[in-house]
N, C-alpha and C positions, 0 to 999 in steps of 0.2 A: 427465558432471556434471550434472545433472538442472540442465534449462536453465528452473526457476520456483527456485533458488535466490535468484537476483533477484525482494526481495520488497518491495516498493514502501507503505510505510505509510502514506503523504498517504493514501489512497483514499477513506476515510469521514470526512476531515476536517470538520465541521461550522463551521459557518462563522453565527455568532449575531451580529447587530446588536444598535445601546444601544435598551435599554428605550423604547420610547412615547412617556410618561407617560398612559393609558389603561389605566384601572383590568383592565377585560377581561382588554386584549391587556396587560398585563403581566404579568398572571399568567398567562398561553400562557407567557411569552416564561424567567417565575421556571422553567415547571416544566420546561419542559426545559431553562437552566441548570442547575436541578439534576437530569438524571438521572433524571425523570419523566416520560416522553416518553407512558407512557400515559394520565396524567391532562390532557399537557399536549395532546393528542387531543378530548380527555372538550369543555376550558377554551377552547379556539377552537373547538370544529364547533360550542358553543353560540354561541359568540363570531357565528361566519358566521351560523347559521341565527337569529339577533335583528334581522338586514337592517338593521345600523349602516350607519353612514357607510364611502364608497369604501375612505378611510385605511385605519381601524380591520380594514375587512375583508379589506382586500390584507395588512397586521401579518399576523389571525388567517391567512389561507391560506397564504404564510411558513411562517410559527413548526410550524401544522404540516406543512405538505410538509416541515421540516428534521426535527418529531419521524416521520414517518413517515420517514423515509431513515432517523435513528439506528434503528430497527427492523429495518434488511431491507425494508420495505417499499416499494421504488423507485420501480414502475410512480403507486401513491399517490402520494406523493414527488414526482415530477413535475407531476403531471394538477394541485398542490394549484399548485405553485411558478409553471407554465404560469398558474391565473386571476391569480397576485400580480405579477406580473412586466404582466397584462391590465391591470391597476387601478395598476398603478405600473412605468409601466418608466424607473426611475431608480433601482429596485430593486439595489444591487449582490449584496448578499451572497446575491438569489434570482437570481440567475444565477449567484454563488460554489454554489449550494448545486444547485444543475440539474443543472449540470454532472456537480458528484461526484459526482451520480445514475448519469447516462449513465457514468461512468467506471466503475462500477460494473458497470453493464453487457455493458463493452466497449467501446460507441459513442462508442471517443473522437476522433473528428471532430466530433461532437454536442460533446463533453464542453468543446473546445477553442473554440469560435464563445462558448459560457459565458464560457469565463472571459478568451479575448478583451473582452468587454463587459463584465464583471464590472471586470475592469483598465481600459479606460478610461474606466468611471461611479469609481473607486477608484485610487491608483497606488500610493497604500501599505499592496493588501492582500499581506501575502507568503505567506495560504495559497493563494490564487488563480494565483499565478507556481508554486505548490511542484505545483499537481495537475498548471496547464498542464504542465509535466518533465514528470511522468510521464507523461502523456497521448505530447506531443514521440516523448517515448523508447518507449512499448508505440508508436507507431507509425511506429515508426526513425529518427525524425528526433533524432539522436542530440547533433548537433550545438545545434540552439533546443531543447534541454535541456535541457544547462550553460546556456544564455544564460541562463534560466526561475529555475536552480536558483541559478545567481551571482544574481541579484536576489532571491531568496527571503531567500538567507543577507542579504546586503545590509541587509536591512528589517530579521531574523530573525539574530546569528549566533548567536543559542545551539539555534537547534533541530538538534537529535542529525538526527530524521527527515532531514533536509531531507539533511545530510551525508550518511545513510545512502543516497538517493533518489542521488545526483554519483555515490559511489563508485563506483556498482552501473551506475552508465550508464560513470563509465572506464573498470567492466571489459569492457561491452563494448565499448569502444573500443579497446577492449589496451593502455590506459597501467596496467600492475597499479602501480607509481611512485603516483600519483596512486591512486586507488582504492583503497591502504594508509594513503595518508596521510588520507584522508578517515571511513572502514572509523572509523579508530584516535582521529578529531577524538568520528563520533558514538559512539564505546565512553569517551571523558574525558566529556561529554558526560550519558551515563546507561548506565551499565557493565551494567547489567538489562536491556537488549534488544538478543534471543541474534540479531536480525538481524542489524548489521555483524561481528558475530564470525564469523557463515557466510559472510559474506559476500567479508570479509578472508579466511579461508582458502583459499576460493576465487584472490585471488589472489596469493595465498604459491602456492598451489600449481601455478597457471600458470609461476612464477617462481623451481619446483624447491625452494622452499624446505618441504620434505614437511614436517618434526618443525613447524614453526614453526604452518602448515595441523594439523599436528593437536591442535594444541594450542589452538586458537581452534576449531576441531570441538568436541573435547571438553569447551569451555566453551559451546559455543551451546545441544548435549543437556544441559547440567548444566540453565544458564539454561527452556529449556523440552523435556523431557527428550518431554510427546508428537506435537510436530514427525515427521515422518519425513524429511525433510529430511536434517538431521543424521545422522542414519545411509546415507543412502543420499550423502551426498559423503562419506564415511569407505569406505564401499566400494568407491570409486573412486579414494581417496589410496591404499589398499594395490592396489586395479589397478594404479594407474600404479606403484606398488614394487615389482610384483612377486610381492607376497604373495599367494598364490589362496586359500587357509583362510582369512583373515584377512580379504579382498572380501569372500569370502562367507557370514563371520557376519555380519557390516556388513548385508550385505544383509539377509540372511531376518530382521535384523529392522528395514529400516528396511519390509518388508515387514510385520510384525508387529505395526505403530505404525500402518500405514492406507497406505504407498505402495502403486497402481495405476497406475502408468503406462508395462503393460507392454510395451506400441512404444517408448514411448523406453527403456525398459530394453536392449533390442533394438537399438536402435542408436547407441548412447554411446557411442563409441569409447573414453571414460575406459574401457570394462570391457570391452576387447578382451583384456586377457592372459589374460582368468577364459573364454572362453566354452568353451573347450574343456575346462575340469573338470569336471569329473562332479556336487560341487557345483551347481557354477550352472543346468549343465540341471535337477536337479534343480528346482532351483527357476522356471527359465523352463516348467520342467509342473506346476508347482503354480497357474499360473493360473489 
């Protein structure tokens, strides 16, 4: 199975504070909230360059940092959020968003430190708990991750993403029934998200319920046909059933859809049943 089947959807959640009541700063806030990130950057930059008071400047750095985070410019986001925190050390949103930026750079311990501070300042921030859970899971602290996801769900029981993340963590712990339960709840809350279908299929495979796994993988591919992971996991499923040609066919589809982790493919024990087959050798030579 491709280890990347566990995908945490909390990674780039952006935490917005309340509007400030100041005209230019609120225009920037509104632009971020509306997803007009380039406009937000321009408005906030103007506010910063105006030499306004410290509180206005802190809010403008924060909002511009959030906008940079949203468009994937994490270094710029961190620099702005650093400045926001320098101006206002009690800005929980700045810590939460800087933590999300560190997460996107896979600097999970730095992210955890920021989420710790954000939670200290705002214990009702379910997103900070969720993202800290993802960071804990990513560093191997599975029990701590479950505690964080539990708290996030206590604060926001309708968050399908957190159910998906907790289910993925249960899957890593080998608790397949709990993983299936959480994936099913995530699907109930948001049936258009392909990730819990894929995670639930993995739990079914581990439990030997291959038809259920196939149904979930088929649905995940239907929802996101461009994602190579569904095809790859389908290849693993057929390999486990010793259906060699079917496995090779799905493996080729995974590669056609962008799968390129050749090292993992060569080490994945789920594909052991097809390694000696000519079709597998042909595919592996194409790397």
